[in-house]
C-alpha positions as CSV (number, residue, x, y, z in Angstrom):
1,M,-9.2,-4.4,-39.8
2,K,-9.1,-6.1,-36.4
3,S,-7.2,-9.3,-35.8
4,I,-7.3,-11.4,-32.7
5,L,-4.2,-13.1,-31.4
6,M,-4.9,-15.8,-28.9
7,V,-2.2,-15.9,-26.2
8,R,-2.0,-19.2,-24.4
9,N,-0.2,-18.2,-21.3
10,L,-1.9,-14.8,-20.7
11,K,-3.3,-15.6,-17.4
12,D,-2.8,-12.7,-15.0
13,E,-2.6,-9.0,-14.7
14,E,1.2,-9.1,-14.6
15,S,1.3,-10.9,-18.0
16,A,-1.2,-8.4,-19.4
17,K,0.8,-5.5,-18.1
18,Q,4.0,-6.8,-19.6
19,I,2.4,-7.2,-23.1
20,K,0.8,-3.7,-22.8
21,L,4.1,-2.1,-21.9
22,A,6.0,-3.8,-24.8
23,L,3.3,-3.1,-27.4
24,S,2.9,0.5,-26.3
25,E,6.5,1.1,-27.5
26,T,5.4,0.3,-31.0
27,R,3.0,1.9,-33.4
28,V,0.5,-0.9,-33.0
29,D,-3.1,0.0,-32.0
30,F,-4.1,-2.8,-29.6
31,E,-6.2,-4.0,-26.8
32,V,-5.3,-6.8,-24.3
33,N,-8.3,-8.9,-23.1
34,L,-7.2,-10.9,-20.1
35,E,-10.5,-12.6,-19.7
36,K,-10.4,-14.1,-23.2
37,Q,-6.6,-14.5,-23.2
38,C,-6.1,-12.5,-26.4
39,V,-4.7,-9.3,-27.9
40,I,-6.8,-7.5,-30.4
41,V,-4.8,-5.6,-33.0
42,D,-6.4,-2.9,-35.1
43,G,-4.4,-2.5,-38.3
44,D,-3.0,-4.1,-41.4
45,S,-1.0,-7.3,-41.6
46,D,2.2,-5.4,-40.9
47,M,0.9,-4.3,-37.6
48,V,-0.3,-7.8,-36.8
49,A,3.2,-9.1,-37.6
50,V,4.8,-6.5,-35.3
51,A,2.5,-7.5,-32.5
52,R,3.2,-11.2,-33.0
53,K,6.9,-10.6,-32.9
54,V,6.7,-8.5,-29.7
55,I,4.5,-11.0,-28.0
56,N,6.7,-13.9,-29.1
57,D,9.9,-12.1,-28.0
58,L,8.3,-11.9,-24.5
59,G,8.0,-15.6,-24.4
60,Y,4.3,-16.0,-24.9
61,I,2.7,-18.7,-27.0
62,M,0.1,-17.8,-29.5
63,F,-2.4,-20.2,-31.1
């Protein structure tokens, strides 16, 4: 199952790189879409929760 996490302040390559690096250290299967300002998580609700926590801990705002 794919879930889309909209990230309000994902606005440049540096932000995308920071999120990619942090999520790559987890077991989350993800894709960062800079154009649509979102992270697409492929997995169950536990994987979505892990991704949300990682992105939040980096200081990004999700809506």
